[in-house]
KOLZA-614673 format. One record per atom (N, C-alpha, C, O): residue in one letter; chain; atom name; x, y, z. Coordinates in nm, 3 decimals. Each point is the difference from the previous one (the first is absolute). Example, Ala and Ser with C-alpha at 12.3 -4.5 7.8 and 13.67 -1.06 7.14 Angstrom:
BEGIN
A; A; N; 1.319; -0.569; 0.780
A; A; CA; -0.089; 0.119; 0.000
A; A; C; 0.090; 0.120; 0.000
A; A; O; 0.104; -0.002; 0.066
S; A; N; -0.139; 0.107; -0.138
S; A; CA; 0.082; 0.119; 0.006
S; A; C; -0.077; 0.109; 0.073
S; A; O; 0.051; 0.111; 0.017
***
This chain:
BEGIN
M; A; N; 13.525; 16.159; 7.319
M; A; CA; -0.079; -0.106; -0.056
M; A; C; -0.101; 0.056; -0.101
M; A; O; -0.031; -0.063; -0.101
E; A; N; -0.020; 0.181; 0.132
E; A; CA; -0.099; 0.057; -0.093
E; A; C; 0.060; 0.031; -0.137
E; A; O; -0.073; 0.003; -0.099
T; A; N; 0.204; 0.019; 0.092
T; A; CA; 0.062; 0.025; -0.130
T; A; C; -0.004; -0.126; -0.086
T; A; O; -0.019; 0.007; -0.122
I; A; N; 0.038; -0.122; 0.185
I; A; CA; -0.004; -0.126; -0.074
I; A; C; -0.142; -0.028; -0.048
I; A; O; -0.021; -0.041; -0.114
Y; A; N; -0.077; 0.065; 0.201
Y; A; CA; -0.139; -0.020; -0.042
Y; A; C; -0.037; 0.094; -0.114
Y; A; O; -0.071; -0.038; -0.093
A; A; N; 0.119; 0.161; 0.101
A; A; CA; -0.027; 0.096; -0.107
A; A; C; 0.063; -0.047; -0.131
A; A; O; -0.061; 0.012; -0.106
A; A; N; 0.183; -0.066; 0.114
A; A; CA; 0.067; -0.050; -0.120
A; A; C; -0.076; -0.119; -0.058
A; A; O; -0.014; -0.011; -0.122
L; A; N; -0.035; -0.078; 0.208
L; A; CA; -0.077; -0.114; -0.048
L; A; C; -0.130; 0.044; -0.065
L; A; O; -0.042; -0.055; -0.102
L; A; N; -0.022; 0.155; 0.160
L; A; CA; -0.124; 0.052; -0.058
L; A; C; 0.027; 0.062; -0.137
L; A; O; -0.073; -0.025; -0.096
L; A; N; 0.178; 0.105; 0.086
L; A; CA; 0.035; 0.059; -0.129
L; A; C; 0.032; -0.108; -0.103
L; A; O; -0.041; 0.011; -0.116
H; A; N; 0.113; -0.112; 0.157
H; A; CA; 0.033; -0.109; -0.092
H; A; C; -0.128; -0.070; -0.047
H; A; O; -0.015; -0.028; -0.119
K; A; N; -0.075; -0.001; 0.211
K; A; CA; -0.126; -0.068; -0.034
K; A; C; -0.081; 0.082; -0.099
K; A; O; -0.065; -0.055; -0.089
L; A; N; 0.068; 0.187; 0.103
L; A; CA; -0.075; 0.089; -0.089
L; A; C; 0.073; 0.028; -0.131
L; A; O; -0.054; 0.067; -0.088
G; A; N; 0.178; -0.117; 0.076
G; A; CA; 0.075; 0.020; -0.123
G; A; C; 0.064; 0.138; -0.011
G; A; O; 0.037; 0.044; -0.108
K; A; N; -0.025; 0.022; 0.221
K; A; CA; 0.061; 0.134; 0.002
K; A; C; 0.149; -0.012; 0.028
K; A; O; 0.047; -0.099; 0.055
E; A; N; 0.026; 0.202; -0.094
E; A; CA; 0.143; 0.004; 0.025
E; A; C; 0.027; 0.023; 0.149
E; A; O; -0.066; 0.081; 0.065
I; A; N; 0.162; -0.154; -0.013
I; A; CA; 0.037; 0.017; 0.141
I; A; C; 0.112; 0.102; 0.006
I; A; O; 0.117; -0.032; -0.020
N; A; N; -0.155; 0.155; 0.050
N; A; CA; 0.097; 0.108; 0.013
N; A; C; -0.034; 0.082; 0.126
N; A; O; -0.101; -0.025; 0.066
E; A; N; 0.185; 0.120; -0.036
E; A; CA; -0.016; 0.077; 0.124
E; A; C; -0.134; 0.074; 0.005
E; A; O; -0.068; -0.003; 0.102
N; A; N; 0.032; 0.068; -0.211
N; A; CA; -0.124; 0.079; -0.001
N; A; C; -0.123; -0.089; 0.019
N; A; O; -0.090; 0.034; 0.077
N; A; N; 0.086; -0.147; -0.147
N; A; CA; -0.115; -0.089; 0.013
N; A; C; -0.009; -0.060; 0.140
N; A; O; -0.109; -0.011; 0.056
L; A; N; 0.222; -0.027; 0.001
L; A; CA; 0.000; -0.054; 0.136
L; A; C; -0.048; 0.104; 0.101
L; A; O; -0.079; -0.031; 0.089
K; A; N; 0.127; 0.153; -0.104
K; A; CA; -0.043; 0.108; 0.090
K; A; C; -0.150; 0.022; -0.011
K; A; O; -0.068; 0.019; 0.101
S; A; N; 0.016; -0.022; -0.221
S; A; CA; -0.142; 0.023; -0.022
S; A; C; -0.085; -0.109; 0.065
S; A; O; -0.101; 0.030; 0.064
V; A; N; 0.142; -0.155; -0.079
V; A; CA; -0.076; -0.112; 0.057
V; A; C; 0.003; 0.007; 0.153
V; A; O; -0.104; -0.016; 0.065
I; A; N; 0.220; 0.040; -0.008
I; A; CA; 0.012; 0.005; 0.146
I; A; C; -0.079; 0.118; 0.056
I; A; O; -0.068; -0.014; 0.102
A; A; N; 0.078; 0.128; -0.166
A; A; CA; -0.073; 0.118; 0.046
A; A; C; -0.151; -0.021; -0.013
A; A; O; -0.075; 0.041; 0.088
A; A; N; 0.032; -0.104; -0.197
A; A; CA; -0.143; -0.024; -0.019
A; A; C; -0.055; -0.097; 0.105
A; A; O; -0.118; 0.007; 0.036
A; A; N; 0.202; -0.094; 0.014
A; A; CA; -0.042; -0.095; 0.102
A; A; C; 0.009; 0.060; 0.141
A; A; O; -0.039; -0.063; 0.098
G; A; N; 0.090; 0.185; -0.090
G; A; CA; 0.010; 0.066; 0.129
G; A; C; 0.126; -0.035; 0.077
G; A; O; 0.009; 0.022; 0.120
G; A; N; 0.089; -0.077; -0.189
G; A; CA; 0.124; -0.038; 0.065
G; A; C; 0.102; 0.113; 0.001
G; A; O; -0.015; 0.100; -0.070
Q; A; N; 0.118; -0.120; 0.150
Q; A; CA; 0.109; 0.096; 0.010
Q; A; C; 0.103; -0.030; -0.108
Q; A; O; 0.052; -0.111; -0.006
V; A; N; -0.022; 0.209; -0.078
V; A; CA; 0.097; -0.019; -0.109
V; A; C; 0.141; 0.017; 0.055
V; A; O; 0.034; 0.104; 0.056
D; A; N; 0.047; -0.208; -0.072
D; A; CA; 0.140; 0.002; 0.043
D; A; C; 0.086; -0.003; -0.126
D; A; O; 0.012; -0.104; -0.066
E; A; N; 0.047; 0.218; 0.034
E; A; CA; 0.077; 0.016; -0.124
E; A; C; 0.112; -0.103; -0.012
E; A; O; 0.022; -0.055; -0.108
S; A; N; 0.049; 0.029; 0.217
S; A; CA; 0.115; -0.091; -0.008
S; A; C; -0.045; -0.144; -0.029
S; A; O; 0.066; -0.071; -0.076
K; A; N; -0.176; 0.027; 0.136
K; A; CA; -0.051; -0.134; -0.026
K; A; C; -0.047; -0.014; -0.145
K; A; O; 0.022; -0.103; -0.064
I; A; N; -0.086; 0.207; 0.015
I; A; CA; -0.050; -0.003; -0.138
I; A; C; 0.117; -0.007; -0.098
I; A; O; -0.002; -0.081; -0.093
K; A; N; 0.102; 0.165; 0.113
K; A; CA; 0.116; 0.000; -0.090
K; A; C; 0.072; -0.135; 0.007
K; A; O; 0.040; -0.054; -0.103
S; A; N; -0.025; 0.001; 0.222
S; A; CA; 0.066; -0.128; 0.017
S; A; C; -0.076; -0.112; -0.071
S; A; O; 0.061; -0.086; -0.065
L; A; N; -0.193; 0.086; 0.077
L; A; CA; -0.081; -0.103; -0.065
L; A; C; 0.008; 0.010; -0.152
L; A; O; 0.014; -0.101; -0.068
V; A; N; -0.022; 0.221; 0.016
V; A; CA; 0.005; 0.018; -0.145
V; A; C; 0.134; -0.050; -0.055
V; A; O; 0.004; -0.066; -0.104
V; A; N; 0.104; 0.098; 0.173
V; A; CA; 0.133; -0.044; -0.044
V; A; C; 0.012; -0.152; 0.011
V; A; O; 0.056; -0.064; -0.089
S; A; N; -0.108; 0.006; 0.196
S; A; CA; 0.013; -0.145; 0.018
S; A; C; -0.087; -0.080; -0.096
S; A; O; 0.029; -0.117; -0.026
L; A; N; -0.136; 0.177; -0.027
L; A; CA; -0.087; -0.071; -0.093
L; A; C; 0.042; 0.014; -0.146
L; A; O; -0.061; -0.061; -0.088
E; A; N; 0.164; 0.141; 0.061
E; A; CA; 0.047; 0.016; -0.138
E; A; C; 0.050; -0.135; -0.053
E; A; O; 0.087; -0.062; 0.061
G; A; N; -0.141; 0.019; -0.172
G; A; CA; 0.043; -0.124; -0.064
G; A; C; -0.058; -0.127; 0.063
G; A; O; 0.040; -0.110; -0.038
V; A; N; -0.131; 0.124; 0.132
V; A; CA; -0.059; -0.117; 0.066
V; A; C; -0.129; -0.038; -0.071
V; A; O; -0.085; 0.086; -0.027
D; A; N; 0.070; -0.214; -0.004
D; A; CA; -0.123; -0.052; -0.058
D; A; C; -0.095; -0.032; 0.116
D; A; O; 0.011; -0.106; 0.061
I; A; N; -0.103; 0.197; -0.032
I; A; CA; -0.087; -0.014; 0.116
I; A; C; -0.089; -0.122; -0.012
I; A; O; -0.023; -0.069; 0.099
D; A; N; -0.028; 0.040; -0.217
D; A; CA; -0.084; -0.119; -0.019
D; A; C; 0.075; -0.127; 0.038
D; A; O; -0.054; -0.088; 0.067
K; A; N; 0.179; 0.079; -0.111
K; A; CA; 0.081; -0.118; 0.030
K; A; C; 0.025; -0.010; 0.151
K; A; O; -0.008; -0.109; 0.056
E; A; N; 0.036; 0.220; 0.008
E; A; CA; 0.025; 0.000; 0.145
E; A; C; -0.126; -0.039; 0.077
E; A; O; 0.008; -0.073; 0.099
L; A; N; -0.122; 0.122; -0.143
L; A; CA; -0.125; -0.035; 0.067
L; A; C; -0.030; -0.148; -0.017
L; A; O; -0.051; -0.065; 0.093
E; A; N; 0.081; 0.010; -0.209
E; A; CA; -0.023; -0.142; -0.025
E; A; C; 0.088; -0.085; 0.090
E; A; O; -0.047; -0.098; 0.059
S; A; N; 0.173; 0.134; -0.048
S; A; CA; 0.090; -0.079; 0.086
S; A; C; -0.037; 0.016; 0.147
S; A; O; 0.018; -0.094; 0.078
A; A; N; -0.068; 0.209; -0.039
A; A; CA; -0.044; 0.020; 0.138
A; A; C; -0.124; -0.083; 0.027
A; A; O; -0.016; -0.052; 0.111
S; A; N; -0.071; 0.038; -0.208
S; A; CA; -0.120; -0.082; 0.017
S; A; C; 0.035; -0.146; 0.016
S; A; O; -0.065; -0.072; 0.076
L; A; N; 0.168; 0.026; -0.146
L; A; CA; 0.041; -0.139; 0.011
L; A; C; 0.054; -0.030; 0.139
L; A; O; -0.022; -0.109; 0.053
V; A; N; 0.092; 0.203; 0.004
V; A; CA; 0.055; -0.019; 0.133
V; A; C; -0.111; -0.007; 0.104
V; A; O; 0.004; -0.085; 0.089
T; A; N; -0.102; 0.172; -0.100
T; A; CA; -0.108; 0.000; 0.098
T; A; C; -0.096; -0.115; -0.022
T; A; O; -0.076; -0.034; 0.090
A; A; N; 0.076; -0.025; -0.208
A; A; CA; -0.092; -0.110; -0.029
A; A; C; 0.055; -0.135; 0.046
A; A; O; -0.067; -0.102; -0.014
A; A; N; 0.187; 0.101; 0.069
A; A; CA; 0.059; -0.125; 0.049
A; A; C; -0.084; -0.054; 0.115
A; A; O; -0.050; 0.078; 0.081
P; A; N; 0.033; -0.209; -0.073
P; A; CA; -0.083; -0.058; 0.105
P; A; C; 0.057; 0.028; 0.139
P; A; O; 0.122; 0.000; 0.020
V; A; N; -0.211; 0.022; 0.071
V; A; CA; 0.040; 0.028; 0.137
V; A; C; 0.010; -0.132; 0.075
V; A; O; -0.085; -0.088; -0.013
S; A; N; 0.188; 0.076; 0.090
S; A; CA; 0.021; -0.122; 0.077
S; A; C; -0.103; -0.010; 0.112
S; A; O; -0.029; 0.099; 0.067
S; A; N; -0.025; -0.218; -0.048
S; A; CA; -0.096; -0.021; 0.107
S; A; C; 0.055; -0.107; 0.094
S; A; O; 0.111; -0.048; -0.019
G; A; N; -0.187; 0.013; 0.118
G; A; CA; 0.043; -0.099; 0.097
G; A; C; 0.000; -0.141; -0.055
G; A; O; 0.065; -0.088; 0.058
A; A; N; -0.136; 0.062; -0.165
A; A; CA; -0.014; -0.136; -0.053
A; A; C; 0.134; -0.064; -0.038
A; A; O; 0.024; -0.114; 0.038
P; A; N; 0.064; 0.182; -0.111
P; A; CA; 0.125; -0.064; -0.036
P; A; C; 0.084; -0.039; 0.123
P; A; O; 0.070; -0.100; -0.003
K; A; N; -0.078; 0.179; 0.109
K; A; CA; 0.076; -0.032; 0.119
K; A; C; -0.050; -0.131; 0.060
K; A; O; 0.080; -0.082; 0.046
E; A; N; -0.210; 0.063; -0.047
E; A; CA; -0.057; -0.124; 0.053
E; A; C; 0.042; -0.119; -0.086
E; A; O; 0.029; -0.108; 0.053
E; A; N; -0.025; 0.127; -0.183
E; A; CA; 0.042; -0.107; -0.090
E; A; C; 0.145; -0.039; 0.028
E; A; O; 0.034; -0.118; -0.005
K; A; N; 0.050; 0.216; 0.033
K; A; CA; 0.139; -0.028; 0.029
K; A; C; 0.011; -0.082; 0.129
K; A; O; 0.080; -0.093; 0.008
K; A; N; -0.161; 0.129; 0.092
K; A; CA; 0.003; -0.074; 0.126
K; A; C; -0.043; -0.144; -0.023
K; A; O; 0.061; -0.093; 0.054
E; A; N; -0.166; 0.075; -0.133
E; A; CA; -0.049; -0.135; -0.029
E; A; C; 0.107; -0.081; -0.073
E; A; O; 0.019; -0.118; 0.030
S; A; N; 0.049; 0.180; -0.126
S; A; CA; 0.102; -0.073; -0.075
S; A; C; 0.118; -0.037; 0.090
S; A; O; 0.060; -0.105; -0.019
K; A; N; -0.027; 0.189; 0.115
K; A; CA; 0.109; -0.033; 0.092
K; A; C; -0.038; -0.118; 0.088
K; A; O; 0.082; -0.087; 0.028
V; A; N; -0.208; 0.083; 0.016
V; A; CA; -0.047; -0.111; 0.081
V; A; C; 0.005; -0.129; -0.081
V; A; O; 0.042; -0.104; 0.050
E; A; N; -0.086; 0.112; -0.176
E; A; CA; 0.004; -0.118; -0.087
E; A; C; 0.144; -0.047; -0.022
E; A; O; 0.026; -0.120; -0.001
E; A; N; 0.067; 0.215; -0.017
E; A; CA; 0.140; -0.035; -0.020
E; A; C; 0.055; -0.072; 0.124
E; A; O; 0.076; -0.096; -0.012
K; A; N; -0.114; 0.144; 0.130
K; A; CA; 0.047; -0.062; 0.124
K; A; C; -0.055; -0.143; 0.011
K; A; O; 0.072; -0.091; 0.042
K; A; N; -0.199; 0.073; -0.079
K; A; CA; -0.059; -0.133; 0.006
K; A; C; 0.070; -0.095; -0.096
K; A; O; 0.027; -0.115; 0.033
E; A; N; 0.004; 0.166; -0.155
E; A; CA; 0.069; -0.082; -0.099
E; A; C; 0.141; -0.036; 0.049
E; A; O; 0.044; -0.114; -0.018
A; A; N; 0.024; 0.210; 0.078
A; A; CA; 0.135; -0.026; 0.051
A; A; C; -0.005; -0.103; 0.112
A; A; O; 0.086; -0.087; 0.009
A; A; N; -0.188; 0.098; 0.077
A; A; CA; -0.014; -0.098; 0.109
A; A; C; -0.029; -0.138; -0.056
A; A; O; 0.052; -0.100; 0.051
A; A; N; -0.134; 0.092; -0.155
A; A; CA; -0.032; -0.128; -0.062
A; A; C; 0.124; -0.061; -0.063
A; A; O; 0.021; -0.121; 0.008
E; A; N; 0.061; 0.203; -0.070
E; A; CA; 0.124; -0.050; -0.060
E; A; C; 0.094; -0.054; 0.107
E; A; O; 0.066; -0.102; -0.018
G; A; N; -0.061; 0.172; 0.130
G; A; CA; 0.086; -0.045; 0.110
G; A; C; -0.045; -0.133; 0.054
G; A; O; 0.084; -0.085; 0.033
L; A; N; -0.214; 0.064; -0.021
L; A; CA; -0.052; -0.127; 0.048
L; A; C; 0.027; -0.115; -0.097
L; A; O; 0.029; -0.112; 0.041
S; A; N; -0.039; 0.143; -0.169
S; A; CA; 0.025; -0.105; -0.100
S; A; C; 0.146; -0.041; 0.002
S; A; O; 0.032; -0.116; -0.029
A; A; N; 0.057; 0.207; 0.064
A; A; CA; 0.141; -0.034; 0.009
A; A; C; 0.025; -0.094; 0.117
A; A; O; 0.088; -0.086; -0.007
L; A; N; -0.166; 0.103; 0.113
L; A; CA; 0.016; -0.088; 0.117
L; A; C; -0.043; -0.142; -0.031
L; A; O; 0.061; -0.098; 0.044
F; A; N; -0.169; 0.089; -0.121
F; A; CA; -0.057; -0.133; -0.027
F; A; C; 0.035; -0.053; -0.138
F; A; O; -0.044; -0.109; -0.036
G; A; N; 0.121; 0.184; -0.041
G; A; CA; 0.023; -0.033; -0.136
G; A; C; 0.099; -0.101; -0.028
G; A; O; 0.024; -0.032; -0.117
***
């Protein structure tokens, strides 16, 4: 996870995301440098527009969270539907 944070920090600072820069950031933060994770991240980020990815990730997390209120509204609407159906049935008897 620290490799991703290091890559985001480098991107924010406008620095190139490469193996040496990632190693430097992780080491400066006191983290353990894992060569395979760093190489894998650098390869996977080639050709990726990080700004675009961050924007789309923000849109996903900005989606409204479901609360209990809509469930209550659904229950109320079902009760109203039952009342309407019962009223229709009665009108058929007397209609």
